[in-house]
N, C-alpha and C positions, 0 to 999 in steps of 0.2 A: 217556664215562667212566661206569662204574657205581658205585653206592655200595658201600663196604666196610663190613661190619657186624661188631660184637662185642657181647656182652651182659654184664650184671652182675646179680647178685642183691643186693638191698639188705638189709643186716644191721643189727642194733641198734647195733653199733659205728660205723655210718656216719651215725647220726642226730644232729640238733641238740637243743636244749632244748625244742623244740616237738614232738618225736617224728617229724619228717620229715627227709628226706635233707639233710645239711649242705651248703650251697652251695659251700663250699671243697672238699669231697670230690668233688662233681659237677664242679667246675672242673678238678680234678686229673685225673679220668677223661676229661673232655672233651678236654683238651690231649693226653693220652696217646693217645686214639683218633684225633685228627686227625694226630698225629705218625705213627702207623702208616699212615694213608692217604697221607701225603706220602712216607714212606720206601718204601712199596710201589711208587709210580710212579718214584721216583728209583733204586731198586734197591740202595740202601745207606743207612746211617743217619748220614751226615755232615751232619746238619741241626741247627740251633738255633732255638728259638722266638724270634721277633723281636717279635711283637705278638699280643695276644688282643683281638679287636674285636667289639663289639656282641653280647656274649653276653646273651641274654634268657632269663629263667626264666618259664615260663608256668603250670606246675602243680606242686603238691607231690608228693613221692614218699615212700611209707611203707615200713616194714620188711616184708620178704617179697615186695615187688614185684620183677619182673624188667623191666629196662629195656634197650633196644637203642640202641646208638650207631651211627649211619650217617654216614660221611664220604665226601667227594668232592673231589678237586682241581678247582678251578674256574678258576684263573688262574695263569699263570707269568710271571715276569720273567726277567731274565738270570741272577740268582742266587736269586730268591725263588720260593716256592711258596705259594699261598693255598689253604687247605682250608676248605670249608664243612662244618659238622657239625650234626647234629640228633639229639636223643634222644627216643625214643618209649616210651610205657608199653605194657603188654600189650594195651590197648584201641586201640592205634594213635594215641593222642593225642600231639601234640608237647609235650614237657615243657621242652625247652631247645633253642636254636639259636644259632649264631654262626659267626665266622670266625677262623682262626688263620693267621698268616703265619710261614713258616719260611724260613731262609736257609741255603744250602749253604756249608759252610766246609771249609777244608783242615785238615791235622793241627795247625796252629798257631792255628786259630780264625779265620783270615782269610777273608773273603767270597770265593767263587770262582763262576764260571759253572757251571751244572749241565747245560747242553746239552739240556734237555728242551723238546720242542716239543709243545704241547697242541693237539689238534684244535679247530676252532671249535665253540662250543656247539651241540649237536645237538637239544636239546629246548627247549621253552618254559621249563621249569623251570631248565635250565642257563643260558639267556640272562637270565632274571630274576635268578638268583643272581649271575652275573657283573656285572650292572648295579648291584648293591647295594654293590659294593666299589670 
């Protein structure tokens, strides 16, 4: 499975009182990006966020920077989809990384099987990520 990417331009309205990207805004975008990665593999958007795990912030981001969100589904259960996400700055440095677990639900919000079968991890990076969750 390849990474799915999207980008964001950091604007003044996204900053905290230190003049860097507000962690809450980053978390919002991070969850949105991982949702898109999960929805892409599922083929529909009947997913809900069940948990946000081990999000780590490594570097500050300032106004005017462009950041790239890269997400990849790394593990599936009967109804769950776990997505790894990382955020890179324009210099290719990792700014944030973490995992988000989504659950497939029906129209009433009840958990249902998604019938997704994920290939075994292909790369060393995929195996390392899968081992972390």
